[in-house]
One Martini backbone bead per residue (centre of mass of N, CA, C, O) as a GRO file, in nm:
protein
  273
    1UNK     BB    1  -2.248  -0.783  -0.985
    2UNK     BB    2  -2.294  -0.476  -0.791
    3UNK     BB    3  -2.057  -0.230  -0.883
    4UNK     BB    4  -1.879   0.069  -0.784
    5UNK     BB    5  -1.610  -0.050  -0.650
    6UNK     BB    6  -1.245  -0.100  -0.692
    7UNK     BB    7  -0.999  -0.249  -0.474
    8UNK     BB    8  -0.628  -0.246  -0.510
    9UNK     BB    9  -0.371  -0.417  -0.461
   10UNK     BB   10  -0.045  -0.476  -0.547
   11UNK     BB   11   0.156  -0.640  -0.403
   12UNK     BB   12   0.063  -0.974  -0.480
   13UNK     BB   13  -0.187  -0.895  -0.683
   14UNK     BB   14  -0.160  -0.704  -0.945
   15UNK     BB   15   0.122  -0.785  -0.937
   16UNK     BB   16   0.378  -0.935  -1.021
   17UNK     BB   17   0.672  -1.061  -0.897
   18UNK     BB   18   0.820  -0.842  -1.108
   19UNK     BB   19   0.656  -0.569  -1.071
   20UNK     BB   20   0.429  -0.600  -1.297
   21UNK     BB   21   0.207  -0.547  -1.549
   22UNK     BB   22  -0.043  -0.685  -1.716
   23UNK     BB   23  -0.243  -0.688  -1.984
   24UNK     BB   24  -0.485  -0.818  -1.845
   25UNK     BB   25  -0.503  -0.619  -1.599
   26UNK     BB   26  -0.527  -0.358  -1.754
   27UNK     BB   27  -0.785  -0.432  -1.922
   28UNK     BB   28  -0.976  -0.489  -1.684
   29UNK     BB   29  -0.950  -0.212  -1.546
   30UNK     BB   30  -1.052  -0.049  -1.789
   31UNK     BB   31  -1.329  -0.177  -1.824
   32UNK     BB   32  -1.441  -0.086  -1.550
   33UNK     BB   33  -1.419   0.223  -1.603
   34UNK     BB   34  -1.604   0.212  -1.863
   35UNK     BB   35  -1.847   0.108  -1.662
   36UNK     BB   36  -1.819   0.314  -1.390
   37UNK     BB   37  -1.594   0.205  -1.216
   38UNK     BB   38  -1.425   0.262  -0.921
   39UNK     BB   39  -1.071   0.289  -0.912
   40UNK     BB   40  -0.859   0.175  -0.643
   41UNK     BB   41  -0.551   0.217  -0.495
   42UNK     BB   42  -0.394  -0.002  -0.243
   43UNK     BB   43  -0.097   0.071  -0.043
   44UNK     BB   44   0.211   0.047   0.125
   45UNK     BB   45   0.305   0.260  -0.048
   46UNK     BB   46   0.407   0.518  -0.168
   47UNK     BB   47   0.265   0.727  -0.411
   48UNK     BB   48   0.533   0.802  -0.555
   49UNK     BB   49   0.546   0.464  -0.625
   50UNK     BB   50   0.267   0.473  -0.843
   51UNK     BB   51   0.235   0.659  -1.089
   52UNK     BB   52   0.291   0.460  -1.330
   53UNK     BB   53   0.070   0.263  -1.273
   54UNK     BB   54  -0.168   0.462  -1.299
   55UNK     BB   55  -0.102   0.534  -1.595
   56UNK     BB   56  -0.143   0.243  -1.717
   57UNK     BB   57  -0.454   0.230  -1.598
   58UNK     BB   58  -0.597   0.513  -1.597
   59UNK     BB   59  -0.574   0.657  -1.306
   60UNK     BB   60  -0.740   0.944  -1.109
   61UNK     BB   61  -0.773   0.849  -0.840
   62UNK     BB   62  -0.721   0.821  -0.537
   63UNK     BB   63  -0.462   0.708  -0.319
   64UNK     BB   64  -0.397   0.446  -0.116
   65UNK     BB   65  -0.134   0.491   0.122
   66UNK     BB   66   0.071   0.377   0.369
   67UNK     BB   67  -0.166   0.186   0.483
   68UNK     BB   68  -0.359   0.467   0.517
   69UNK     BB   69  -0.188   0.739   0.570
   70UNK     BB   70  -0.274   0.808   0.258
   71UNK     BB   71  -0.491   1.032   0.068
   72UNK     BB   72  -0.432   1.115  -0.286
   73UNK     BB   73  -0.424   1.316  -0.536
   74UNK     BB   74  -0.233   1.317  -0.830
   75UNK     BB   75  -0.301   1.584  -0.997
   76UNK     BB   76  -0.324   1.801  -0.739
   77UNK     BB   77  -0.242   1.690  -0.429
   78UNK     BB   78  -0.481   1.638  -0.264
   79UNK     BB   79  -0.562   1.587   0.064
   80UNK     BB   80  -0.797   1.371   0.231
   81UNK     BB   81  -0.587   1.191   0.414
   82UNK     BB   82  -0.403   1.167   0.729
   83UNK     BB   83  -0.114   1.012   0.912
   84UNK     BB   84   0.115   1.053   1.181
   85UNK     BB   85   0.396   1.014   1.331
   86UNK     BB   86   0.474   1.052   1.636
   87UNK     BB   87   0.598   1.298   1.863
   88UNK     BB   88   0.908   1.151   1.947
   89UNK     BB   89   0.890   0.868   1.824
   90UNK     BB   90   1.025   0.897   1.555
   91UNK     BB   91   1.309   0.975   1.652
   92UNK     BB   92   1.354   0.710   1.820
   93UNK     BB   93   1.330   0.511   1.579
   94UNK     BB   94   1.554   0.627   1.393
   95UNK     BB   95   1.784   0.597   1.597
   96UNK     BB   96   1.756   0.296   1.640
   97UNK     BB   97   1.800   0.201   1.341
   98UNK     BB   98   2.078   0.335   1.313
   99UNK     BB   99   2.217   0.179   1.549
  100UNK     BB  100   2.151  -0.114   1.416
  101UNK     BB  101   2.165  -0.105   1.091
  102UNK     BB  102   1.917  -0.068   0.942
  103UNK     BB  103   1.712  -0.127   0.671
  104UNK     BB  104   1.558   0.184   0.586
  105UNK     BB  105   1.250   0.378   0.554
  106UNK     BB  106   1.103   0.711   0.487
  107UNK     BB  107   0.793   0.867   0.464
  108UNK     BB  108   0.670   1.134   0.272
  109UNK     BB  109   0.520   1.367   0.075
  110UNK     BB  110   0.806   1.414  -0.114
  111UNK     BB  111   0.970   1.158  -0.001
  112UNK     BB  112   1.235   0.907   0.027
  113UNK     BB  113   1.415   0.781   0.291
  114UNK     BB  114   1.768   0.668   0.321
  115UNK     BB  115   2.028   0.485   0.351
  116UNK     BB  116   2.346   0.492   0.235
  117UNK     BB  117   2.366   0.149   0.223
  118UNK     BB  118   2.119   0.065   0.073
  119UNK     BB  119   1.935  -0.204  -0.068
  120UNK     BB  120   1.638  -0.121  -0.099
  121UNK     BB  121   1.683   0.138  -0.296
  122UNK     BB  122   1.699  -0.031  -0.564
  123UNK     BB  123   1.387  -0.034  -0.638
  124UNK     BB  124   1.384   0.267  -0.704
  125UNK     BB  125   1.597   0.282  -0.922
  126UNK     BB  126   1.464   0.078  -1.114
  127UNK     BB  127   1.213   0.238  -1.154
  128UNK     BB  128   1.335   0.520  -1.241
  129UNK     BB  129   1.461   0.395  -1.512
  130UNK     BB  130   1.161   0.331  -1.644
  131UNK     BB  131   1.059   0.617  -1.615
  132UNK     BB  132   0.950   0.916  -1.611
  133UNK     BB  133   1.075   1.190  -1.461
  134UNK     BB  134   0.788   1.282  -1.335
  135UNK     BB  135   0.759   0.966  -1.193
  136UNK     BB  136   0.981   0.977  -0.997
  137UNK     BB  137   1.129   0.899  -0.708
  138UNK     BB  138   1.205   1.083  -0.443
  139UNK     BB  139   1.545   1.091  -0.300
  140UNK     BB  140   1.687   1.063   0.039
  141UNK     BB  141   1.949   1.090   0.245
  142UNK     BB  142   2.029   1.004   0.555
  143UNK     BB  143   2.152   1.179   0.841
  144UNK     BB  144   1.926   1.313   1.032
  145UNK     BB  145   1.630   1.364   1.191
  146UNK     BB  146   1.638   1.690   1.155
  147UNK     BB  147   1.616   1.647   0.827
  148UNK     BB  148   1.334   1.577   0.897
  149UNK     BB  149   0.969   1.591   0.910
  150UNK     BB  150   0.889   1.593   1.209
  151UNK     BB  151   0.540   1.505   1.245
  152UNK     BB  152   0.515   1.427   0.896
  153UNK     BB  153   0.528   1.129   0.899
  154UNK     BB  154   0.391   0.826   0.759
  155UNK     BB  155   0.639   0.608   0.732
  156UNK     BB  156   0.810   0.304   0.839
  157UNK     BB  157   1.055   0.085   0.684
  158UNK     BB  158   1.163  -0.248   0.756
  159UNK     BB  159   1.416  -0.463   0.664
  160UNK     BB  160   1.507  -0.783   0.740
  161UNK     BB  161   1.349  -0.908   0.989
  162UNK     BB  162   1.340  -1.098   1.253
  163UNK     BB  163   1.170  -1.216   1.511
  164UNK     BB  164   1.343  -1.098   1.745
  165UNK     BB  165   1.356  -0.807   1.629
  166UNK     BB  166   1.053  -0.757   1.630
  167UNK     BB  167   1.008  -0.797   1.937
  168UNK     BB  168   1.194  -0.582   2.038
  169UNK     BB  169   1.066  -0.342   1.896
  170UNK     BB  170   0.780  -0.364   2.022
  171UNK     BB  171   0.870  -0.348   2.325
  172UNK     BB  172   1.006  -0.062   2.296
  173UNK     BB  173   0.782   0.105   2.091
  174UNK     BB  174   0.485  -0.081   2.151
  175UNK     BB  175   0.358  -0.156   2.452
  176UNK     BB  176   0.066   0.022   2.405
  177UNK     BB  177  -0.038   0.056   2.103
  178UNK     BB  178   0.054   0.353   1.960
  179UNK     BB  179   0.103   0.174   1.716
  180UNK     BB  180   0.120   0.066   1.376
  181UNK     BB  181   0.198  -0.288   1.301
  182UNK     BB  182   0.294  -0.434   0.976
  183UNK     BB  183   0.260  -0.661   0.707
  184UNK     BB  184   0.334  -0.624   0.346
  185UNK     BB  185   0.584  -0.815   0.357
  186UNK     BB  186   0.831  -1.016   0.351
  187UNK     BB  187   1.046  -0.905   0.601
  188UNK     BB  188   0.841  -0.663   0.665
  189UNK     BB  189   0.800  -0.334   0.841
  190UNK     BB  190   0.530  -0.140   0.932
  191UNK     BB  191   0.522   0.209   1.064
  192UNK     BB  192   0.251   0.365   1.225
  193UNK     BB  193   0.004   0.519   1.329
  194UNK     BB  194  -0.254   0.500   1.511
  195UNK     BB  195  -0.513   0.349   1.331
  196UNK     BB  196  -0.375   0.255   1.077
  197UNK     BB  197  -0.556   0.183   0.764
  198UNK     BB  198  -0.699   0.083   0.483
  199UNK     BB  199  -0.993   0.069   0.600
  200UNK     BB  200  -1.005   0.364   0.702
  201UNK     BB  201  -0.949   0.496   0.430
  202UNK     BB  202  -1.188   0.371   0.286
  203UNK     BB  203  -1.407   0.487   0.458
  204UNK     BB  204  -1.345   0.791   0.405
  205UNK     BB  205  -1.382   0.774   0.093
  206UNK     BB  206  -1.663   0.663   0.066
  207UNK     BB  207  -1.806   0.884   0.227
  208UNK     BB  208  -1.722   1.131   0.054
  209UNK     BB  209  -1.844   0.973  -0.227
  210UNK     BB  210  -2.084   0.790  -0.185
  211UNK     BB  211  -1.998   0.486  -0.130
  212UNK     BB  212  -2.080   0.142  -0.139
  213UNK     BB  213  -1.953  -0.109   0.042
  214UNK     BB  214  -2.153  -0.344  -0.069
  215UNK     BB  215  -2.032  -0.243  -0.379
  216UNK     BB  216  -1.736  -0.356  -0.297
  217UNK     BB  217  -1.420  -0.435  -0.414
  218UNK     BB  218  -1.157  -0.650  -0.276
  219UNK     BB  219  -0.800  -0.685  -0.330
  220UNK     BB  220  -0.582  -0.943  -0.173
  221UNK     BB  221  -0.279  -1.090   0.031
  222UNK     BB  222  -0.244  -0.937   0.303
  223UNK     BB  223  -0.281  -0.825   0.618
  224UNK     BB  224  -0.327  -0.515   0.526
  225UNK     BB  225  -0.615  -0.605   0.372
  226UNK     BB  226  -0.833  -0.695   0.593
  227UNK     BB  227  -0.971  -0.423   0.666
  228UNK     BB  228  -1.105  -0.399   0.387
  229UNK     BB  229  -1.252  -0.680   0.365
  230UNK     BB  230  -1.446  -0.625   0.623
  231UNK     BB  231  -1.606  -0.388   0.457
  232UNK     BB  232  -1.675  -0.546   0.209
  233UNK     BB  233  -1.884  -0.723  -0.002
  234UNK     BB  234  -1.617  -0.814  -0.208
  235UNK     BB  235  -1.390  -1.022  -0.109
  236UNK     BB  236  -1.059  -1.089  -0.267
  237UNK     BB  237  -0.833  -1.350  -0.303
  238UNK     BB  238  -0.544  -1.458  -0.380
  239UNK     BB  239  -0.377  -1.771  -0.399
  240UNK     BB  240  -0.110  -1.632  -0.248
  241UNK     BB  241  -0.230  -1.579   0.003
  242UNK     BB  242  -0.282  -1.554   0.308
  243UNK     BB  243  -0.484  -1.735   0.504
  244UNK     BB  244  -0.635  -1.499   0.648
  245UNK     BB  245  -0.722  -1.372   0.389
  246UNK     BB  246  -0.900  -1.602   0.281
  247UNK     BB  247  -1.088  -1.600   0.525
  248UNK     BB  248  -1.192  -1.295   0.458
  249UNK     BB  249  -1.295  -1.402   0.207
  250UNK     BB  250  -1.536  -1.489  -0.054
  251UNK     BB  251  -1.300  -1.509  -0.269
  252UNK     BB  252  -1.083  -1.716  -0.481
  253UNK     BB  253  -0.833  -1.670  -0.692
  254UNK     BB  254  -0.587  -1.637  -0.869
  255UNK     BB  255  -0.282  -1.557  -0.899
  256UNK     BB  256  -0.080  -1.294  -0.969
  257UNK     BB  257   0.077  -1.470  -1.202
  258UNK     BB  258  -0.237  -1.541  -1.326
  259UNK     BB  259  -0.434  -1.301  -1.319
  260UNK     BB  260  -0.653  -1.293  -1.085
  261UNK     BB  261  -0.790  -1.012  -1.131
  262UNK     BB  262  -0.888  -1.052  -1.415
  263UNK     BB  263  -1.049  -1.312  -1.368
  264UNK     BB  264  -1.249  -1.191  -1.154
  265UNK     BB  265  -1.371  -0.975  -1.323
  266UNK     BB  266  -1.486  -1.172  -1.545
  267UNK     BB  267  -1.627  -1.384  -1.352
  268UNK     BB  268  -1.785  -1.175  -1.136
  269UNK     BB  269  -1.840  -0.895  -1.249
  270UNK     BB  270  -1.893  -0.942  -1.569
  271UNK     BB  271  -1.979  -1.238  -1.640
  272UNK     BB  272  -1.738  -1.414  -1.834
  273UNK     BB  273  -1.673  -1.727  -1.748
   0.00000   0.00000   0.00000
């Protein structure tokens, strides 16, 4: 492959199910960078929750985060692209989730907001306990919507919704398709501004830096990765990917727990099969 850029999803793709990076994947990503390939992380996570992963990989390029709602340089904090949840819709959704007692988080530029008795927030506490203080995720407990920067929120994530709860949410808050609602993990729902996608963020990034999408590799596993795969010349799905993701891919590599990204880099990109 003649590759200029490699874009990699994190959860379920580059990371093992333990949410850790393997030595094999770190080594393969670093080899690509040494060969002059631009490596970009693209994730449903807030980029505040990606800093230590980028450090381990030696990545200094902008990160596509919040499912494409934000593209930001990590060293300078410069925002290349962003999309915000519209107001007053953001307030209505937050009030609805509070009234329902849902376990949900809200992503802003500076922190992640969480409910008082959230179980979901444990993943951030576990992460923060392992990383350097400067790389920890800033967390704030939600009190009321007005305490958050309404109109400047990037994403809302609701955890552990069943099918009927998802249907009700969509009917109430997105009857006309004014929001983007996707699944980035099982039992999780991401709510963003209309037309937010990893694919659109990737298009903006590649245009700004004159990167040829036909010479771009994309690794993914879930539905929110399909928009990127449809743009890239070399879309690759891991073996544990959703079936629709595999159908959008040109190649299927090993699973995330089998270092599928590293395998594909050596097999297809570096040609060391």
